[in-house]
N, CA, C and O atoms as a DFTB+ gen file, in Angstrom:
432 C
 N C O
     1  1     360.368     -58.440      62.802
     2  2     359.829     -58.120      64.102
     3  2     359.171     -56.746      64.049
     4  3     359.684     -55.834      63.400
     5  1     358.045     -56.596      64.724
     6  2     357.384     -55.307      64.805
     7  2     358.164     -54.414      65.757
     8  3     358.742     -54.890      66.734
     9  1     358.177     -53.126      65.470
    10  2     358.871     -52.180      66.332
    11  2     357.975     -51.876      67.526
    12  3     356.956     -51.203      67.373
    13  1     358.333     -52.353      68.698
    14  2     357.501     -52.217      69.891
    15  2     357.266     -50.755      70.251
    16  3     356.218     -50.429      70.808
    17  1     358.209     -49.866      69.949
    18  2     358.033     -48.463      70.286
    19  2     356.949     -47.807      69.432
    20  3     356.468     -46.728      69.777
    21  1     356.564     -48.431      68.341
    22  2     355.549     -47.862      67.475
    23  2     354.158     -48.428      67.765
    24  3     353.170     -47.927      67.228
    25  1     354.063     -49.458      68.600
    26  2     352.768     -50.034      68.930
    27  2     352.027     -49.103      69.879
    28  3     352.628     -48.570      70.812
    29  1     350.731     -48.898      69.655
    30  2     349.954     -47.990      70.511
    31  2     349.486     -48.681      71.785
    32  3     348.296     -48.680      72.100
    33  1     350.424     -49.268      72.510
    34  2     350.043     -50.036      73.690
    35  2     351.195     -50.025      74.686
    36  3     352.363     -50.025      74.299
    37  1     350.857     -50.014      75.970
    38  2     351.860     -50.138      77.030
    39  2     351.461     -51.359      77.847
    40  3     350.350     -51.426      78.372
    41  1     352.351     -52.305      77.951
    42  2     352.062     -53.542      78.655
    43  2     352.101     -53.298      80.163
    44  3     352.908     -52.506      80.650
    45  1     351.226     -53.981      80.893
    46  2     351.152     -53.840      82.340
    47  2     351.558     -55.136      83.024
    48  3     351.427     -56.215      82.445
    49  1     352.041     -55.034      84.233
    50  2     352.351     -56.160      85.113
    51  2     353.232     -57.199      84.435
    52  3     354.309     -56.871      83.936
    53  1     352.779     -58.456      84.413
    54  2     353.591     -59.549      83.864
    55  2     353.109     -59.963      82.475
    56  3     353.306     -61.109      82.070
    57  1     352.484     -59.050      81.749
    58  2     351.949     -59.388      80.429
    59  2     353.037     -59.312      79.370
    60  3     353.947     -58.486      79.440
    61  1     352.917     -60.202      78.382
    62  2     353.855     -60.270      77.269
    63  2     353.030     -60.272      75.989
    64  3     352.086     -61.052      75.866
    65  1     353.373     -59.412      75.035
    66  2     352.719     -59.369      73.740
    67  2     353.647     -60.029      72.742
    68  3     354.814     -59.656      72.628
    69  1     353.121     -61.022      72.008
    70  2     353.964     -61.764      71.069
    71  2     353.347     -61.760      69.681
    72  3     352.135     -61.624      69.512
    73  1     354.206     -61.912      68.709
    74  2     353.817     -62.041      67.311
    75  2     354.149     -63.464      66.892
    76  3     355.286     -63.911      67.047
    77  1     353.158     -64.180      66.359
    78  2     353.384     -65.563      65.959
    79  2     354.399     -65.633      64.838
    80  3     354.354     -64.843      63.895
    81  1     355.318     -66.586      64.943
    82  2     356.340     -66.743      63.915
    83  2     355.751     -67.297      62.635
    84  3     356.197     -66.959      61.539
    85  1     354.754     -68.143      62.777
    86  2     354.074     -68.650      61.596
    87  2     352.700     -69.120      62.018
    88  3     352.515     -69.665      63.106
    89  1     351.762     -68.904      61.153
    90  2     350.408     -69.355      61.423
    91  2     350.306     -70.822      61.070
    92  3     351.240     -71.417      60.533
    93  1     349.159     -71.392      61.380
    94  2     348.926     -72.795      61.053
    95  2     349.119     -73.044      59.574
    96  3     349.318     -72.104      58.805
    97  1     349.066     -74.257      59.182
    98  2     349.295     -74.605      57.797
    99  2     350.223     -75.794      57.727
   100  3     350.617     -76.359      58.747
   101  1     350.562     -76.160      56.522
   102  2     351.471     -77.288      56.344
   103  2     352.831     -76.944      56.930
   104  3     353.254     -75.788      56.915
   105  1     353.504     -77.955      57.441
   106  2     354.847     -77.766      57.973
   107  2     355.687     -78.968      57.579
   108  3     355.157     -79.979      57.117
   109  1     356.979     -78.860      57.758
   110  2     357.896     -79.958      57.411
   111  2     358.563     -80.482      58.671
   112  3     358.910     -79.722      59.575
   113  1     358.734     -81.788      58.711
   114  2     359.446     -82.408      59.827
   115  2     360.937     -82.159      59.643
   116  3     361.363     -81.654      58.604
   117  1     361.726     -82.511      60.645
   118  2     363.173     -82.360      60.555
   119  2     363.760     -83.159      59.409
   120  3     364.801     -82.790      58.865
   121  1     363.105     -84.251      59.035
   122  2     363.578     -85.086      57.929
   123  2     363.050     -84.661      56.583
   124  3     363.343     -85.309      55.578
   125  1     362.265     -83.569      56.528
   126  2     361.760     -83.047      55.262
   127  2     360.400     -83.575      54.851
   128  3     359.947     -83.288      53.744
   129  1     359.730     -84.344      55.711
   130  2     358.412     -84.884      55.375
   131  2     357.369     -83.791      55.550
   132  3     357.346     -83.120      56.582
   133  1     356.504     -83.602      54.555
   134  2     355.443     -82.604      54.611
   135  2     354.325     -83.108      55.513
   136  3     353.784     -84.191      55.288
   137  1     353.978     -82.327      56.535
   138  2     352.909     -82.682      57.461
   139  2     351.755     -81.717      57.211
   140  3     351.899     -80.520      57.460
   141  1     350.598     -82.213      56.719
   142  2     349.475     -81.324      56.415
   143  2     348.904     -80.667      57.672
   144  3     349.022     -81.204      58.773
   145  1     348.287     -79.507      57.492
   146  2     347.720     -78.765      58.613
   147  2     346.619     -79.561      59.304
   148  3     346.348     -79.341      60.484
   149  1     345.989     -80.472      58.592
   150  2     344.889     -81.242      59.176
   151  2     345.382     -82.382      60.060
   152  3     344.592     -82.975      60.795
   153  1     346.668     -82.696      60.002
   154  2     347.216     -83.777      60.834
   155  2     347.320     -83.292      62.270
   156  3     347.834     -82.206      62.536
   157  1     346.831     -84.101      63.183
   158  2     346.885     -83.745      64.592
   159  2     347.539     -84.879      65.362
   160  3     347.075     -86.019      65.317
   161  1     348.618     -84.565      66.069
   162  2     349.358     -85.580      66.798
   163  2     349.477     -85.154      68.258
   164  3     350.582     -85.122      68.801
   165  1     348.391     -84.835      68.881
   166  2     348.444     -84.404      70.274
   167  2     348.597     -82.906      70.397
   168  3     348.465     -82.168      69.420
   169  1     348.873     -82.475      71.585
   170  2     348.997     -81.049      71.878
   171  2     350.316     -80.517      71.335
   172  3     351.375     -81.077      71.618
   173  1     350.259     -79.451      70.564
   174  2     351.455     -78.872      69.972
   175  2     351.613     -77.435      70.453
   176  3     350.690     -76.630      70.333
   177  1     352.776     -77.120      70.992
   178  2     353.083     -75.768      71.444
   179  2     353.549     -74.929      70.258
   180  3     353.963     -75.474      69.236
   181  1     353.482     -73.609      70.391
   182  2     353.854     -72.697      69.310
   183  2     354.973     -71.760      69.752
   184  3     355.090     -71.413      70.927
   185  1     355.796     -71.357      68.774
   186  2     356.832     -70.357      68.994
   187  2     356.315     -69.004      68.548
   188  3     355.563     -68.910      67.578
   189  1     356.714     -67.956      69.254
   190  2     356.356     -66.590      68.893
   191  2     357.493     -65.669      69.316
   192  3     358.355     -66.046      70.111
   193  1     357.480     -64.458      68.772
   194  2     358.497     -63.462      69.102
   195  2     357.903     -62.392      70.005
   196  3     356.826     -61.869      69.721
   197  1     358.588     -62.065      71.081
   198  2     358.135     -61.042      72.026
   199  2     358.295     -59.669      71.375
   200  3     359.384     -59.317      70.922
   201  1     357.200     -58.888      71.329
   202  2     357.260     -57.545      70.757
   203  2     357.058     -56.466      71.820
   204  3     357.362     -55.297      71.579
   205  1     356.546     -56.849      73.000
   206  2     356.393     -55.902      74.104
   207  2     356.270     -56.699      75.393
   208  3     355.759     -57.819      75.391
   209  1     356.744     -56.113      76.504
   210  2     356.690     -56.784      77.798
   211  2     356.390     -55.774      78.887
   212  3     356.848     -54.632      78.839
   213  1     355.616     -56.208      79.870
   214  2     355.270     -55.352      80.992
   215  2     356.442     -55.174      81.949
   216  3     357.445     -55.878      81.839
   217  1     356.319     -54.227      82.895
   218  2     357.423     -53.919      83.805
   219  2     357.750     -55.036      84.795
   220  3     358.858     -55.063      85.331
   221  1     356.826     -55.953      85.051
   222  2     357.075     -57.034      86.007
   223  2     357.605     -58.302      85.338
   224  3     357.845     -59.303      86.014
   225  1     357.790     -58.269      84.027
   226  2     358.335     -59.427      83.314
   227  2     359.814     -59.547      83.646
   228  3     360.557     -58.572      83.537
   229  1     360.251     -60.755      84.057
   230  2     361.623     -60.916      84.543
   231  2     362.497     -61.793      83.655
   232  3     363.713     -61.603      83.626
   233  1     361.914     -62.749      82.930
   234  2     362.718     -63.745      82.239
   235  2     362.845     -63.548      80.733
   236  3     363.715     -64.160      80.113
   237  1     362.009     -62.716      80.131
   238  2     362.064     -62.523      78.680
   239  2     362.209     -61.049      78.345
   240  3     361.868     -60.171      79.139
   241  1     362.725     -60.800      77.142
   242  2     362.905     -59.435      76.655
   243  2     362.345     -59.337      75.242
   244  3     362.145     -60.349      74.571
   245  1     362.097     -58.124      74.804
   246  2     361.646     -57.893      73.432
   247  2     362.672     -58.498      72.476
   248  3     363.875     -58.278      72.616
   249  1     362.181     -59.256      71.514
   250  2     363.051     -59.911      70.541
   251  2     363.289     -61.383      70.828
   252  3     363.732     -62.114      69.942
   253  1     363.007     -61.837      72.046
   254  2     363.169     -63.251      72.389
   255  2     362.112     -64.099      71.684
   256  3     361.020     -63.619      71.378
   257  1     362.441     -65.344      71.433
   258  2     361.460     -66.321      70.963
   259  2     360.976     -67.087      72.178
   260  3     361.775     -67.519      73.010
   261  1     359.655     -67.256      72.279
   262  2     359.080     -67.952      73.424
   263  2     358.151     -69.065      72.957
   264  3     357.557     -68.993      71.881
   265  1     358.040     -70.083      73.780
   266  2     357.200     -71.237      73.509
   267  2     355.987     -71.170      74.418
   268  3     356.126     -70.984      75.627
   269  1     354.779     -71.321      73.839
   270  2     353.558     -71.234      74.624
   271  2     352.490     -72.169      74.060
   272  3     352.615     -72.667      72.941
   273  1     351.449     -72.396      74.841
   274  2     350.327     -73.234      74.433
   275  2     349.333     -72.365      73.672
   276  3     348.756     -71.449      74.259
   277  1     349.112     -72.625      72.373
   278  2     348.215     -71.775      71.589
   279  2     346.748     -71.880      72.004
   280  3     345.937     -71.044      71.606
   281  1     346.398     -72.884      72.789
   282  2     345.018     -73.005      73.257
   283  2     344.725     -72.052      74.406
   284  3     343.560     -71.767      74.681
   285  1     345.745     -71.558      75.077
   286  2     345.587     -70.651      76.211
   287  2     346.099     -69.270      75.830
   288  3     347.135     -68.828      76.328
   289  1     345.379     -68.592      74.950
   290  2     345.861     -67.292      74.494
   291  2     344.705     -66.330      74.283
   292  3     343.561     -66.733      74.070
   293  1     345.033     -65.058      74.347
   294  2     344.101     -63.982      74.034
   295  2     344.695     -63.214      72.869
   296  3     345.869     -62.845      72.900
   297  1     343.903     -62.974      71.856
   298  2     344.407     -62.277      70.675
   299  2     343.954     -60.830      70.663
   300  3     342.886     -60.494      71.175
   301  1     344.787     -59.973      70.067
   302  2     344.477     -58.557      69.918
   303  2     344.993     -58.109      68.555
   304  3     346.008     -58.608      68.069
   305  1     344.289     -57.171      67.948
   306  2     344.717     -56.637      66.655
   307  2     345.177     -55.193      66.840
   308  3     344.453     -54.372      67.403
   309  1     346.383     -54.889      66.362
   310  2     346.938     -53.544      66.412
   311  2     347.467     -53.198      65.035
   312  3     348.286     -53.931      64.480
   313  1     347.008     -52.094      64.483
   314  2     347.425     -51.651      63.152
   315  2     347.241     -52.753      62.105
   316  3     348.077     -52.916      61.216
   317  1     346.153     -53.502      62.213
   318  2     345.848     -54.528      61.218
   319  2     346.649     -55.810      61.348
   320  3     346.544     -56.680      60.484
   321  1     347.440     -55.955      62.393
   322  2     348.232     -57.179      62.601
   323  2     347.772     -57.848      63.887
   324  3     347.503     -57.178      64.884
   325  1     347.683     -59.168      63.858
   326  2     347.255     -59.920      65.030
   327  2     348.432     -60.232      65.942
   328  3     349.510     -60.604      65.480
   329  1     348.212     -60.076      67.238
   330  2     349.193     -60.397      68.269
   331  2     348.517     -61.275      69.309
   332  3     347.290     -61.370      69.354
   333  1     349.323     -61.913      70.140
   334  2     348.824     -62.750      71.220
   335  2     349.294     -62.157      72.539
   336  3     350.464     -61.807      72.690
   337  1     348.377     -62.045      73.492
   338  2     348.673     -61.506      74.810
   339  2     348.747     -62.664      75.795
   340  3     347.811     -63.457      75.898
   341  1     349.858     -62.761      76.519
   342  2     350.087     -63.854      77.465
   343  2     350.600     -63.312      78.787
   344  3     351.091     -62.186      78.859
   345  1     350.485     -64.113      79.824
   346  2     351.167     -63.819      81.089
   347  2     352.518     -64.507      81.025
   348  3     352.652     -65.554      80.392
   349  1     353.504     -63.940      81.663
   350  2     354.835     -64.544      81.637
   351  2     354.797     -65.975      82.168
   352  3     355.515     -66.837      81.661
   353  1     353.981     -66.239      83.167
   354  2     353.928     -67.585      83.744
   355  2     353.345     -68.625      82.788
   356  3     353.489     -69.825      83.026
   357  1     352.685     -68.184      81.705
   358  2     352.128     -69.109      80.718
   359  2     353.142     -69.504      79.649
   360  3     352.836     -70.321      78.780
   361  1     354.334     -68.938      79.703
   362  2     355.385     -69.290      78.752
   363  2     356.099     -70.551      79.227
   364  3     356.353     -70.716      80.420
   365  1     356.418     -71.433      78.291
   366  2     357.062     -72.695      78.642
   367  2     358.581     -72.655      78.456
   368  3     359.303     -73.388      79.131
   369  1     359.069     -71.807      77.548
   370  2     360.508     -71.745      77.286
   371  2     360.840     -70.426      76.614
   372  3     359.972     -69.766      76.041
   373  1     362.110     -70.053      76.692
   374  2     362.610     -68.863      76.003
   375  2     363.886     -69.242      75.260
   376  3     364.731     -69.971      75.780
   377  1     364.008     -68.740      74.047
   378  2     365.217     -68.956      73.250
   379  2     365.741     -67.580      72.851
   380  3     365.045     -66.808      72.192
   381  1     366.973     -67.282      73.256
   382  2     367.583     -65.991      72.955
   383  2     369.095     -66.140      73.009
   384  3     369.609     -67.005      73.718
   385  1     369.806     -65.311      72.273
   386  2     371.268     -65.367      72.270
   387  2     371.835     -65.178      73.670
   388  3     372.812     -65.834      74.030
   389  1     371.244     -64.299      74.461
   390  2     371.751     -64.068      75.811
   391  2     371.586     -65.295      76.696
   392  3     372.359     -65.480      77.636
   393  1     370.592     -66.139      76.416
   394  2     370.396     -67.384      77.166
   395  2     371.536     -68.345      76.853
   396  3     372.047     -69.015      77.751
   397  1     371.936     -68.417      75.588
   398  2     373.033     -69.306      75.187
   399  2     374.325     -68.930      75.899
   400  3     375.127     -69.805      76.227
   401  1     374.534     -67.647      76.140
   402  2     375.755     -67.192      76.824
   403  2     375.833     -67.723      78.257
   404  3     376.924     -67.864      78.810
   405  1     374.687     -68.016      78.850
   406  2     374.677     -68.532      80.220
   407  2     375.001     -70.017      80.265
   408  3     375.202     -70.568      81.348
   409  1     375.057     -70.687      79.099
   410  2     375.542     -72.035      79.039
   411  2     374.526     -73.154      79.152
   412  3     374.906     -74.319      79.039
   413  1     373.244     -72.859      79.372
   414  2     372.302     -73.958      79.519
   415  2     371.297     -74.046      78.393
   416  3     370.486     -74.972      78.387
   417  1     371.305     -73.138      77.447
   418  2     370.405     -73.223      76.297
   419  2     368.982     -72.880      76.652
   420  3     368.733     -71.977      77.451
   421  1     368.031     -73.607      76.051
   422  2     366.614     -73.340      76.282
   423  2     366.218     -73.659      77.715
   424  3     366.699     -74.632      78.297
   425  1     365.354     -72.852      78.272
   426  2     364.808     -73.129      79.596
   427  2     363.428     -73.742      79.428
   428  3     362.518     -73.093      78.911
   429  1     363.268     -74.966      79.852
   430  2     361.974     -75.653      79.769
   431  2     361.429     -75.906      81.148
   432  3     360.347     -76.476      81.290
């Protein structure tokens, strides 16, 4: 995870800055089958890690994993690394240890 305190940016309002967990490319199914990057099976959401959040963000924190639609994103480069800028309302789910403590798991 990138150290958010070292990023030369301050998030405003309900904006969330995320770092993609993995870029496109081949992936494996749960059963171990290799799925090539060229295979398309409908709309696929992506997971990313929150590296910075604005003051109006209520449901996610730095370090959380979030699920979002990669077609609805704005990219920014900071210190040679690409990040994605999203609004909190564009997130579909959050996965974090503190969420598990509340007993309901992922929020979809």
